[in-house]
C-alpha positions, 0 to 999 in steps of 0.5 A: 549203918547204911549211908543214905546220902543223896548223890544228885546229877543232871540226869534227874531232870531227864528221869523226871520227864521220862517217867511221865511217858509211863502210864497204866502201871501195875499196883501192888496192893496190901490186904487180908485174906478170907478163911472159912469158919464153921457154917450152919445149914440144914445139912451142915451143922456139925458141932452146933448146939441149940439150948446147950444140946448138940444138934443132930439130924433128928432134933434139927427138924425142918432146918429152922431153929426158932429163937426167942425168950420163953415165959420162964425168961430162958433165952433159946440160943443157937451156938457154934462149935469152938473155932480158932480165931488166932489170926482173925481180926473180924468175923462176918455173918450172913444170917438167913432169918425168918422174921415175924416182926421188924421190931425185934432184932437178932443178936450175934455174940462172941464168947471165949472158950469158957462161954464168957460173952466178949462182944455182940452186935444186933441187926433188925430185919427189914420185913416181916416174912416167912421166907428167909432174909439175909441179915449181915452182921460183923464183929471184931475179934477181941485182941488176944482171943485164940478160940471162940464160939458164936451165939445167936439169940433174939433177946426181945422176942417171945413165942408169938413173935420170935424168928427162926434161923435157916442158915448162917454163912460165916467168914473170918478176915485175916489180919494183914501183916504190916509190911514195907512195900518196896518203892512205896515212897509216898506211903499209901500202901502201893508202889505206883507211878506217883512214887516215881515223882515222890522219889525224884522230889525227895532227891531234889529236896531231901526230907524225911522218908521211908528209907527202906521203901525208897532204897529200891535197889537195896544198895544202902543209899537213896540215889538216881539209881533207885528212880531207874530201879523203881521205873523198871520194877513198875514196868515189869509188874514186880 
């Protein structure tokens, strides 16, 4: 077991004053990445289907996909191809939507590979115009879902007031993997000059801390040497 004893000497006071000279140091952020999902546009619709029929250059017409519920209570839908979402935690869609009414929302649903709806979100247009406006939509990916499809429908629209999809830009946010940031003594996700203060305060008055983050030089104990190592790390930008 690692010994996280706290050897203290008078150099702590010197180090505490010394680090105040260092400013504008690098920050080490944590975060997810973005990846592309199947896009929809007039010339980019491979695998998409409209009312269960795969779209082609012939049946996509002028590039506008009209969505509404027919008089026979059949919802006309636009469905994406199946895609992998194993490492995605959130899906964002910018839908270019031509709306004939501001009172009728567009809905985006996420279905599993069997077509079972899992979650949905709706967005109202801000104006009734024939030119496309962007409707931003965001859905979390249900836990454990590995493959999915997105389905777009306007449940409250009819043939007289329905709208049309012109383009859909999809982006998936990859879940960030929680990691310990070396030197992140205060636990805010970054190693900064504030952590030098936190480390010195810990050495002066030991309390509960993240030992892996505080043991900057990885010698198995937390000591004044880690203060020096942290300052050097911040100055070098590593």
